[in-house]
Each structure stands twice: as structure tokens, then as C-alpha cells.
C-alpha positions as CSV (number, residue, x, y, z in Angstrom):
1,M,60.9,113.7,81.5
2,R,61.3,113.8,85.2
3,G,61.1,110.6,87.2
4,K,59.0,110.3,90.3
5,R,60.4,111.8,93.5
6,G,60.3,109.5,96.5
7,E,62.2,109.9,99.8
8,G,65.3,110.0,97.7
9,G,65.8,112.0,94.5
10,P,64.3,112.2,91.0
11,V,65.1,108.6,90.1
12,G,65.6,108.0,86.4
13,S,65.7,111.7,85.5
14,R,68.6,113.5,83.9
15,L,70.8,115.5,86.3
16,H,71.8,119.1,85.8
17,L,75.4,120.4,85.7
18,A,76.8,123.9,86.2
19,V,80.3,125.1,86.7
20,A,81.7,127.9,88.8
21,L,84.2,129.7,86.7
22,Q,87.6,130.6,88.1
23,A,89.5,132.6,85.5
24,T,93.2,132.8,85.9
25,E,93.4,135.9,83.7
26,V,90.8,137.9,85.6
27,F,90.8,141.0,83.5
28,R,90.8,139.5,80.0
29,A,87.3,139.1,78.5
30,K,88.8,136.8,75.8
31,H,89.8,134.3,78.5
32,W,86.4,134.3,80.2
33,A,84.8,133.8,76.8
34,G,86.9,130.8,76.1
35,L,85.9,129.2,79.4
36,V,82.2,129.8,78.8
37,R,82.4,128.4,75.3
38,E,84.1,125.3,76.5
39,A,81.3,124.8,79.1
40,E,78.7,125.5,76.4
41,D,80.2,122.9,74.0
42,A,79.8,120.4,76.8
43,K,76.1,121.4,77.1
44,L,76.2,122.5,80.7
45,D,73.1,124.1,82.1
46,F,74.8,127.3,83.3
47,V,78.0,128.9,84.5
48,T,78.3,131.1,87.6
49,F,80.5,134.3,87.9
50,D,81.7,135.0,91.4
51,D,81.8,138.5,92.8
52,S,82.3,140.2,96.1
53,L,82.5,143.6,97.7
54,D,85.4,142.9,100.1
55,G,88.1,144.6,98.0
56,R,89.5,141.6,96.1
57,P,90.5,142.4,92.6
58,G,88.1,141.3,89.9
59,L,85.6,142.3,87.3
60,D,81.9,143.1,87.9
61,A,80.1,139.8,87.5
62,V,77.0,141.2,85.8
63,L,79.0,143.2,83.3
64,T,81.3,140.2,82.6
65,A,78.2,138.0,81.9
66,A,76.8,140.7,79.6
67,R,80.1,140.9,77.7
68,I,80.1,137.1,77.2
69,A,76.4,136.8,76.3
70,P,76.8,137.8,72.6
71,L,79.7,135.3,72.2
72,T,77.5,132.3,73.3
73,S,74.1,131.0,72.3
74,R,72.6,128.4,74.7
75,I,74.3,128.2,78.1
76,G,72.9,130.0,81.1
77,L,74.8,132.9,82.6
78,V,74.5,133.4,86.3
79,P,76.4,136.3,87.9
80,T,76.6,137.0,91.6
81,A,74.9,139.9,93.2
82,V,75.8,140.9,96.8
83,V,72.4,142.0,98.2
84,T,73.6,143.4,101.5
85,H,74.9,146.7,100.1
86,T,73.1,147.0,96.8
87,E,69.6,148.1,95.8
88,P,67.1,145.6,94.4
89,F,65.9,148.2,91.8
90,H,69.3,148.4,90.3
91,V,70.0,144.7,90.3
92,S,66.5,143.9,88.8
93,K,67.3,146.3,85.9
94,A,70.8,144.8,85.4
95,I,69.6,141.2,85.3
96,A,66.6,142.1,83.1
97,T,69.1,143.7,80.7
98,L,71.3,140.6,80.8
99,D,68.2,138.5,80.0
100,Y,67.6,140.6,76.9
101,V,71.2,140.6,75.8
102,S,71.4,136.8,76.2
103,K,67.9,136.2,74.7
104,G,66.6,134.5,77.9
105,R,69.7,132.9,79.4
106,A,70.2,135.1,82.5
107,G,70.0,134.1,86.1
108,V,71.4,135.7,89.3
109,E,73.0,134.2,92.4
110,L,72.4,136.2,95.5
111,T,74.9,136.3,98.3
112,V,75.3,138.4,101.5
113,A,78.2,140.3,103.1
114,P,78.3,139.8,106.8
115,E,81.8,141.3,107.3
116,P,82.0,144.6,109.1
117,A,85.1,145.5,107.0
118,T,83.0,145.2,103.9
119,A,80.3,147.5,105.4
120,R,82.9,150.1,106.1
121,H,83.6,150.4,102.3
122,F,80.1,151.9,102.1
123,G,79.6,153.5,105.4
124,R,75.8,153.3,105.2
125,R,74.9,150.6,107.8
126,D,76.0,149.0,110.9
127,D,73.2,146.4,111.3
128,L,74.5,143.2,109.7
129,T,71.9,140.8,111.3
130,D,69.2,138.8,109.5
131,L,70.9,139.2,106.2
132,W,69.1,136.2,104.6
133,D,65.8,137.5,105.7
134,E,66.7,140.7,103.9
135,A,67.7,138.6,100.9
136,A,64.2,136.9,100.9
137,D,62.6,140.4,100.7
138,Y,65.1,141.2,98.0
139,V,63.8,138.3,95.9
140,T,60.2,139.5,96.4
141,V,61.2,143.0,95.1
142,L,63.1,141.6,92.1
143,R,60.2,139.5,91.0
144,G,57.7,142.3,91.6
145,L,59.8,144.7,89.5
146,W,60.2,142.2,86.7
147,D,56.4,141.8,86.7
148,S,55.7,145.6,86.9
149,W,55.5,145.6,83.1
150,E,53.0,143.2,81.5
151,D,54.3,141.3,78.6
152,D,52.4,143.3,76.0
153,A,52.9,146.7,77.7
154,E,55.1,147.9,74.8
155,I,53.2,149.4,71.9
156,R,55.9,151.0,69.8
157,D,53.5,152.7,67.4
158,V,55.4,155.3,65.5
159,A,52.3,156.6,63.7
160,T,50.6,157.6,67.0
161,G,53.8,158.2,69.0
162,R,52.7,155.7,71.7
163,F,55.5,153.6,73.2
164,I,53.8,151.9,76.1
165,D,50.3,151.2,77.4
166,R,50.4,152.9,80.8
167,E,47.5,150.7,82.0
168,K,49.9,147.7,81.8
169,L,52.6,149.2,84.0
170,H,52.1,148.6,87.7
171,Y,53.3,150.1,90.9
172,L,55.0,147.5,93.2
173,D,54.4,149.6,96.4
174,F,56.6,147.3,98.5
175,E,57.1,148.3,102.1
176,G,59.4,146.2,104.3
177,R,62.0,146.3,107.0
178,W,64.8,147.0,104.6
179,F,63.3,148.3,101.4
180,S,60.6,150.7,100.3
181,V,60.2,150.3,96.6
182,R,57.3,151.8,94.6
183,G,58.3,150.9,91.0
184,P,57.5,150.3,88.2
185,S,60.7,149.2,86.7
186,I,62.2,151.2,83.8
187,T,63.0,148.0,81.9
188,P,60.3,145.9,80.2
189,R,59.6,142.4,81.6
190,P,62.5,140.1,80.9
191,P,62.2,137.4,78.2
192,Q,62.0,134.7,80.9
193,G,59.5,136.6,83.0
194,H,61.7,135.9,86.1
195,P,65.3,135.0,85.5
196,P,66.1,132.2,87.9
197,V,67.3,133.2,91.3
198,S,69.8,131.0,93.1
199,A,71.5,131.2,96.6
200,T,73.0,129.1,99.3
201,E,69.8,129.6,101.3
202,P,66.3,128.6,100.1
203,V,65.2,132.0,98.9
204,G,64.9,131.4,95.2
205,D,64.5,128.8,92.4
206,V,67.9,127.1,92.8
207,V,69.5,126.2,96.2
208,F,73.2,125.4,96.5
209,S,73.2,123.1,99.5
210,D,74.4,119.8,100.9
211,D,70.8,119.0,102.0
212,P,68.9,117.3,99.1
213,L,65.6,118.2,100.8
214,A,66.1,122.0,100.9
215,G,63.5,124.0,98.8
216,G,63.7,124.7,95.1
217,L,66.1,122.8,92.7
218,V,69.0,121.7,94.9
219,F,72.5,121.8,93.5
220,R,75.4,120.4,95.4
221,D,78.8,122.1,95.2
222,V,81.4,119.5,94.5
223,D,84.9,119.1,93.2
224,A,85.2,118.7,89.5
225,T,87.0,115.4,89.9
226,T,84.3,113.7,92.0
227,P,83.7,110.2,90.7
228,V,80.7,109.7,88.4
229,D,79.2,107.0,90.6
230,R,79.3,109.3,93.6
231,L,77.4,112.0,91.7
232,I,74.8,109.4,90.5
233,A,74.3,108.3,94.1
234,W,73.8,111.8,95.3
235,H,71.4,112.4,92.4
236,E,69.3,109.5,93.5
237,E,69.2,110.9,97.0
238,G,67.5,114.0,95.7
239,F,70.0,116.4,94.3
240,A,68.8,117.9,91.0
241,G,72.3,118.7,89.9
242,F,75.8,119.8,90.8
243,R,77.9,122.9,90.5
244,L,81.4,121.8,89.8
245,H,84.5,123.6,91.0
246,G,88.0,123.1,89.7
247,D,89.3,121.5,86.5
248,L,87.0,122.5,83.6
249,A,88.9,120.3,81.2
250,H,88.1,117.3,83.3
251,V,84.4,118.2,83.4
252,T,84.1,118.7,79.7
253,G,86.5,115.9,78.6
254,T,85.8,113.1,81.1
255,L,82.8,113.7,83.4
256,V,80.2,114.9,80.8
257,P,81.0,112.2,78.2
258,E,80.6,109.5,80.9
259,L,77.3,110.9,82.1
260,Q,76.1,111.1,78.5
261,R,77.1,107.5,77.9
262,R,75.0,106.5,80.8
263,G,72.0,108.5,79.5
264,L,72.0,110.9,82.5
265,F,73.0,114.1,80.7
266,R,71.9,115.8,77.5
267,T,73.9,115.5,74.3
268,E,72.2,118.5,72.8
269,Y,70.4,121.5,74.3
270,E,66.7,121.0,74.2
271,H,65.7,124.6,75.2
272,A,66.8,128.1,74.4
273,T,66.4,129.6,77.9
274,L,67.9,129.0,81.3
275,R,64.5,128.3,82.8
276,G,64.0,125.7,80.0
277,H,67.3,124.0,80.8
278,L,66.2,123.7,84.5
279,G,62.7,122.5,83.7
280,L,61.1,125.7,85.0
281,T,58.0,127.1,83.3
282,R,57.7,130.8,82.5
283,P,55.8,132.3,85.4
284,A,52.6,134.3,85.0
285,N,52.7,138.0,85.7
286,Q,51.4,138.6,89.2
287,F,49.8,141.9,88.2
288,A,48.2,140.8,84.9
């Protein structure tokens, strides 16, 4: 149960914990799976998978999360999507698929790519201004596409040969500065309705920020070895939780047990979905 929020933070409530994975064996799915399982054993809210388009070697974040999903059962899986050079229709489909594969544990972290060198990989645009305004439109399109199927649009009636109720599929008809997307999606509405969207700017459900008063649930990026008392003080200032970078063994073996001892972190998962872990309700369909 959440405490009341005053000028500071949610006093008396449990804090949330996520970890940014940094795999040393980048191309080995077994290694990634081991890291995520360790984080899940510690009951963390979610893990994030980094990604970029700047030429650094690495695996695709969404595909990595999809590979790990069947090997885990409760922890949230949040891959990065670079919105500057990708299409929201494709990302919406990929994250909806991940939500199905993980049975409601998918999220997505949006980031931008302001570097001209990255743009030259694609050769499609020179205008790299207002990228976070573009990201805000991106979120609108993602949610609209996820809602373009009503929850009961699927019929799957073998006897009549009807698969969907066409009256429950909706055109998005989004027209903006960067996108023109008609829809509907080709993937049914995700189990969570809207998989949680996160970013370093307040464009989604979770904000990674040093400002406890930013919009959405505010997570602060901190080193994994940050003292527990410092985390608690920040939590009382208004941070909903923390994304931890660095020594995963310290997080799972030292930090989490101490927070659990103080009654500030779960000892068992209480929900099956990422939205549930974060205290977010399943949103109504905007078209229904």
C-alpha cells in the first residue's frame, strides 16, 4: 500500500528496484539468462537491456529479451528502442510480441540518437532537432496501436471460420510532424494493454531522472554500491525506485537483503505483470 505523498516522496511505501544489465559475454544467451535469473531470485521489479545504433557490437535488445522471457517467470523485461531511426509500427509489434511471450512482463525504454554519425548509417534524415518531441509522438502512436484491437476482438471460431470481429479493430489515423500511421496493428492488444514505457525524459510511465518531481514513476540511476541509507533518503524525497548499475552480486547479496530486513522491499512477487510490480493498473482501451 502506498504512503501519502507530500513535498518529499512516498513516505512509508516500498521502493522499487531495477538493474541495468551489462553482460561481459555479449553474444551468449546463456550468460544473459544467468544474470536475469539472479535478478529475479532477488525479486527485482525489472531489468533493462541496453541497445544503440552507433555501431557498437551487441545483440538486439528486444530479441535478447524475447530469448530470455521463457527462461524466467516474474521479473519485468525492458529492452531499449532507439526511436530516432525506427518506425513506431514495428516497435509496437515487437513489444506486443514480447508481452505475449513473457505473459505480461514486457516494457520498453525509449532513447534518441542525436549523433550525425548514427544518422549516416541510415541516410534517411538530416534533421536531428526536437528528438524528444518526436519521442512523445512515438509514445502516442505506440499506445494507439496497442489499443487498435479491443480485448475481445479475437473470435477464433473454427466452425464459422471467423478469426476476428472487424468491428473491434480500429484505425489510428495518426497525423503528426514525424509520423503518419493509419493502423490498425497486426498484433492483438498486449496482455498488459500498454506495456510500460520508460525514458530519461517524461514521455512515458517511468522516468529515469535525478529530479524526484519529474512526471510518472521516477527512478534514479545509481551505482549498485550506493549505501542503503542514501537510497532510503532519496526514496523519502520522492524517488519511486532506483535503477542500479554495476555489481549485480552486491545488489542481490547485500543491498536487497538489507532493504527486505527494513521492510522496504518485497520478499516475494505479489503480481505476475510488470504493470503490477510498478503499481500501475491495466489501462482502458481508448477506442472501446
